[in-house]
N, C-alpha and C positions, 0 to 999 in steps of 0.2 A: 504494500500500500504506500503510495507516495504522500508527500506532505499536504498536497491540495485535497486529496481524498480524506485524509485524517482530519483536516480542518473542517471539511464539510460534515463529517460525522459529528464533531463537537457541536457545530452550529445546529444541526438537525436534532441532536440529542436534547439540547437545551430547549429548543422550541417545541419539540414533541412533549416534553415533560410539562411545559407551561400549558399546552393545549389539553393534555390529559387532566391536569389539575382544574382548569377552567370548566371542562366538560363534566367532571365528577361532582363539582359543587354547585353548578348553575341551577340545578333542579332541587337542591336541598334548601329547605325553608330557612335554615340558619345562615346560609351563605349566598342566597340567590342575588341579593343586591350588591354583592361585593366583587371587586375585581381581584385577580390573582395578586397584584401588587398590594392591595389592601389586606388580603389574607396574610401575606408575608409580613406586613407591618404589624398586624395583630399578633402573629407568631413572635416577632421581635419584642413587642411590648411585654408579652407574657413571659418570655425567656428572661428579660431584664428585670422583671418584678422581683423584689427581694423583701421578705418579711411584710408582705401586703402593701408595701410602698412601691408605687409604679416608678418607671424611669423618667428622667427629664427629657425634654426635647433634644438637648445637646447629646445626651447619651444614646438616644435612638439614632440621631443623625450620624454620630460616630460609628455606631455598630453597622448601619446600613451604608455608610460612606456616601451620604448625600448631604446637601446643605441644610442648615437649620431652617431657613425660610421654606424650603421645599418640604421639610419634615413637618413644620407647623401647618402648612396648607393641607397635607395628607392627614394629619391628626385631626384637624378641624373638620374635614370631610367625614371622618369616622365618628366624630362627636355628633355631627348632624344626623348620622345614621343610627345614633344611640348605641354605638359599639364601644365607645370610649368616653371618658369624662376627665376633665382636668381638675386637680385639687392642689391646694397648698401643701408643701412638704411638711411632714411631721418633724424631721430633723433640721430643716433649714427653711424658715418661714418665708424667705425671699424667693425661693424657686418653686416652679410649678411642676407637678408630677402628672403623668398620664396613666390612667388606670382603666382596665377593661371593665365594662359593665357586665351584668349577667348575660345580656345578649351577645356581647363580645366574647365572653367565656364559652358560650355555646358555639360560636363561629370558630373559635380556636380549637375546641374539641373535635368539631367536624373536620377541620383542615388537618389536624394532627392524625385523626383516624384514617383519612385518605392517604397521608404520607406513609403511615405504618403499613397499610394494606398494599400500597405500591411496592414497598421494600419487601414485604412478605412474598408477593407475586414474583418479583425478580429473583429472590432467593430460591423459591421453589422451582423455578425454571432452570436452575443451574445445579451442577454437582457441587459438593462442598469445596473441592479443589478449584473449580471455576470461580466460585464466589470469593474464596480467599484471594485468588489471583486478581480478580476485579477490584476487590477492596484495597489490596496493596497498590495496584496500579493507580486507582483514583486518589489514594492518599499521596502517592508520589506526584501525581499531576497537580494536585492542590498545592503541594510544596513548591513546585516549579512556578505556578501562578503567583503564589504569595511572594516568592523571591523576586519575580519580575515586578510585582506591584510595589515593592520596597523602593525600587528605582524610579517610580513614577512620582513626579512632583504633584503636590496637592494644589488644587486651584481654588 
């Protein structure tokens, strides 16, 4: 396989996963009104929530590697959809924290269940050796991407 074919596989793999994710949740009442990007934002908020205190806009922006203004717009859209709410920080009264609502928690659970089912399907379609090889290869690929990203200047 040449470099161009490999690059095409990476491109198609990413887009196929996004399409699968969108198709899987579009008919689910917990996620029907959400985009895949919004589901990923909900996942990020849930992951960064510690001791029932949600993350700040800055910590979400850092985690997703997007600007704070873009993060604010995205969070505000989720607030309008009653998926998130903003509240003052318990530990620092000056900062605003983003928290999932009960509706947002249901969307998170649905999204998380889809991801788990997809991984289970992938794993079941492979031998143990193939799965270990794939996992090792993807881990190495992520390391290559991360190393290349270290050299990219932030804008």
